[in-house]
C-alpha positions as CSV (number, residue, x, y, z in Angstrom):
1,X,-1.2,-23.9,9.7
2,X,-3.6,-26.0,7.2
3,X,-6.2,-25.8,10.1
4,X,-5.4,-21.9,10.3
5,X,-6.2,-21.6,6.6
6,X,-9.2,-23.7,7.0
7,X,-10.8,-21.6,10.0
8,X,-9.8,-18.2,8.5
9,X,-10.2,-18.8,4.6
10,X,-13.0,-16.0,4.5
11,X,-10.6,-13.5,6.1
12,X,-7.8,-14.5,3.9
13,X,-10.0,-14.3,0.7
14,X,-10.8,-10.9,1.9
15,X,-7.4,-9.8,2.2
16,X,-6.7,-10.9,-1.1
17,X,-9.4,-9.6,-2.8
18,X,-8.4,-6.3,-1.2
19,X,-4.9,-6.8,-2.5
20,X,-6.0,-7.5,-5.8
21,X,-7.9,-4.7,-6.4
22,X,-5.3,-2.1,-5.2
23,X,-2.8,-4.0,-7.1
24,X,-4.9,-3.8,-10.4
25,X,-5.3,0.1,-9.7
26,X,-1.6,-0.1,-9.3
27,X,-0.7,-1.6,-12.7
28,X,-3.2,0.3,-14.3
29,X,-0.6,3.5,-13.9
30,X,1.3,1.3,-16.6
31,X,5.3,1.5,-17.3
32,X,6.6,4.8,-16.1
33,X,10.0,6.1,-16.4
34,X,12.4,6.9,-13.6
35,X,11.5,10.8,-13.8
36,X,7.9,10.0,-13.6
37,X,8.3,7.9,-10.8
38,X,10.1,10.3,-8.8
39,X,7.1,12.9,-9.2
40,X,4.4,10.1,-8.4
41,X,6.3,9.2,-5.6
42,X,7.0,12.7,-4.4
43,X,2.9,13.1,-4.8
44,X,1.8,9.9,-3.0
45,X,4.0,9.6,0.0
46,X,1.8,11.8,2.1
47,X,-0.9,9.4,1.5
48,X,1.2,6.6,2.2
49,X,2.2,8.0,5.6
50,X,-1.7,8.6,5.9
51,X,-2.2,4.8,5.6
52,X,0.8,3.8,7.9
53,X,-0.3,6.0,10.6
54,X,-4.0,4.5,10.2
55,X,-2.7,0.8,10.0
56,X,-0.3,1.5,13.3
57,X,-3.2,3.2,15.4
58,X,-5.6,0.5,14.0
59,X,-3.4,-2.5,15.2
60,X,-2.6,-1.1,18.3
61,X,-6.0,-0.4,19.4
62,X,-7.2,-4.0,18.0
63,X,-4.4,-5.4,20.6
64,X,-5.8,-3.5,23.1
65,X,-9.3,-4.6,22.2
66,X,-8.3,-8.0,22.4
67,X,-7.5,-7.8,26.3
68,X,-11.3,-7.1,26.9
69,X,-12.3,-10.0,24.6
70,X,-10.2,-12.0,26.5
71,X,-11.6,-10.8,29.8
72,X,-15.1,-11.5,28.4
73,X,-14.4,-15.0,27.2
74,X,-12.8,-15.7,30.7
75,X,-15.4,-14.2,32.6
76,X,-18.6,-16.1,31.1
77,X,-20.1,-19.0,32.4
78,X,-19.7,-20.9,29.5
79,X,-16.7,-22.9,29.1
80,X,-15.0,-22.2,25.7
81,X,-12.8,-24.6,23.5
82,X,-8.8,-23.9,23.1
83,X,-9.6,-23.3,19.6
84,X,-11.2,-19.8,20.6
85,X,-8.0,-18.9,22.5
86,X,-5.8,-20.0,19.5
87,X,-7.8,-18.0,17.2
88,X,-7.5,-15.0,19.6
89,X,-3.3,-15.7,19.8
90,X,-3.4,-15.9,15.9
91,X,-5.1,-12.5,15.5
92,X,-2.8,-11.0,18.0
93,X,0.2,-12.4,16.2
94,X,-0.8,-11.3,12.6
95,X,-1.9,-7.9,14.4
96,X,1.5,-7.6,16.0
97,X,3.4,-8.4,12.9
98,X,1.5,-6.1,10.9
99,X,2.1,-3.3,13.4
100,X,5.8,-3.8,13.4
101,X,6.4,-4.0,9.5
102,X,4.0,-1.0,9.2
103,X,6.1,0.8,11.7
104,X,9.2,0.0,10.0
105,X,8.0,0.8,6.5
106,X,6.7,4.4,7.8
107,X,10.1,5.0,9.1
108,X,11.5,3.9,5.4
109,X,8.7,6.3,3.7
110,X,10.3,9.2,5.9
111,X,13.4,8.9,4.6
112,X,13.9,12.0,2.2
113,X,14.7,10.1,-1.0
114,X,13.0,12.3,-3.6
115,X,15.3,15.5,-2.0
116,X,18.7,13.3,-3.0
117,X,20.4,14.3,-6.2
118,X,22.6,11.0,-5.6
119,X,20.0,8.6,-6.2
120,X,19.8,7.3,-9.9
121,X,16.5,8.0,-11.5
122,X,15.8,4.4,-12.4
123,X,15.8,3.5,-8.6
124,X,12.7,5.9,-8.3
125,X,10.8,3.4,-10.8
126,X,11.5,0.2,-8.4
127,X,10.9,2.3,-5.2
128,X,7.9,3.7,-6.5
129,X,6.7,0.2,-7.2
130,X,7.6,-1.4,-4.1
131,X,5.8,1.1,-2.3
132,X,2.7,0.7,-4.0
133,X,2.9,-3.2,-3.8
134,X,3.7,-3.0,0.0
135,X,0.9,-0.7,0.6
136,X,-1.4,-3.1,-1.2
137,X,-0.3,-5.8,0.9
138,X,-0.6,-3.7,4.3
139,X,-4.1,-2.8,3.4
140,X,-4.8,-6.5,2.6
141,X,-3.4,-8.0,6.1
142,X,-5.5,-5.1,7.7
143,X,-8.5,-6.5,6.3
144,X,-7.8,-10.0,7.3
145,X,-7.0,-9.2,10.8
146,X,-10.3,-7.3,11.0
147,X,-12.3,-10.1,9.4
148,X,-11.0,-12.7,11.8
149,X,-11.6,-10.2,14.5
150,X,-15.4,-10.1,13.1
151,X,-15.6,-13.7,12.9
152,X,-14.5,-13.7,16.8
153,X,-16.6,-10.9,18.3
154,X,-19.7,-12.7,16.3
155,X,-18.8,-16.1,18.1
156,X,-18.6,-14.7,21.4
157,X,-21.8,-12.7,21.0
158,X,-23.6,-15.9,19.9
159,X,-22.2,-17.7,22.8
160,X,-22.3,-15.2,25.8
161,X,-24.7,-12.9,24.5
162,X,-27.4,-15.0,23.0
163,X,-26.4,-18.3,24.5
164,X,-26.8,-20.4,21.4
165,X,-25.1,-24.1,21.1
166,X,-22.1,-23.3,19.4
167,X,-18.9,-25.5,18.1
168,X,-16.5,-23.5,20.2
169,X,-18.4,-24.4,23.4
170,X,-16.4,-27.4,25.6
171,X,-17.8,-30.6,25.5
172,X,-18.3,-30.6,29.4
173,X,-20.3,-27.5,29.0
174,X,-22.4,-29.3,26.1
175,X,-22.7,-32.1,28.4
176,X,-24.1,-30.2,31.2
177,X,-26.5,-28.4,28.9
178,X,-27.9,-32.1,27.9
179,X,-28.1,-33.2,31.3
180,X,-29.9,-30.2,32.7
181,X,-32.5,-30.5,29.8
182,X,-32.8,-34.1,30.5
183,X,-33.4,-33.3,34.1
184,X,-36.1,-31.0,32.9
185,X,-37.8,-33.4,30.9
186,X,-37.7,-36.0,33.7
187,X,-39.1,-33.6,36.0
188,X,-42.0,-32.5,33.6
189,X,-43.1,-36.0,33.2
């Protein structure tokens, strides 16, 4: 877990910054009554549903693109370390969790609670704050996934496309490159 946090600290910081910025916007609303919360909840549900739809679509697309990334990774002449594949697996786990949680929340947000007369107005305040906090967390987590994916794709571009030496290259691959350089130097002399 500590290794995961070290490797992905930029992505995690990006997600935390996103959560904090959205959270500040939420808390600037201040203290609201149950009736006000019901009205605000009623007007914000469409936007929250759109956010959930976007995150669900993006998560499913990212999972499909990870398969393409694995195809490129395994099809390259360069031998990659296990840490590359563990990074891809981490992205897939977080993305799948994000997909499932967002799908469940989307279903909960579609319950017509604002139309019910049996719900005490004080509950609307709790529901409103919970939806805003959850949507902030979902947005932050989506940023984490996107930044982790960016990092992985950048590494693949450096290794496969630009053929740069990289810490993700297998030690066998690095030794083979060193041996090839030595052979070239010996043949030139």
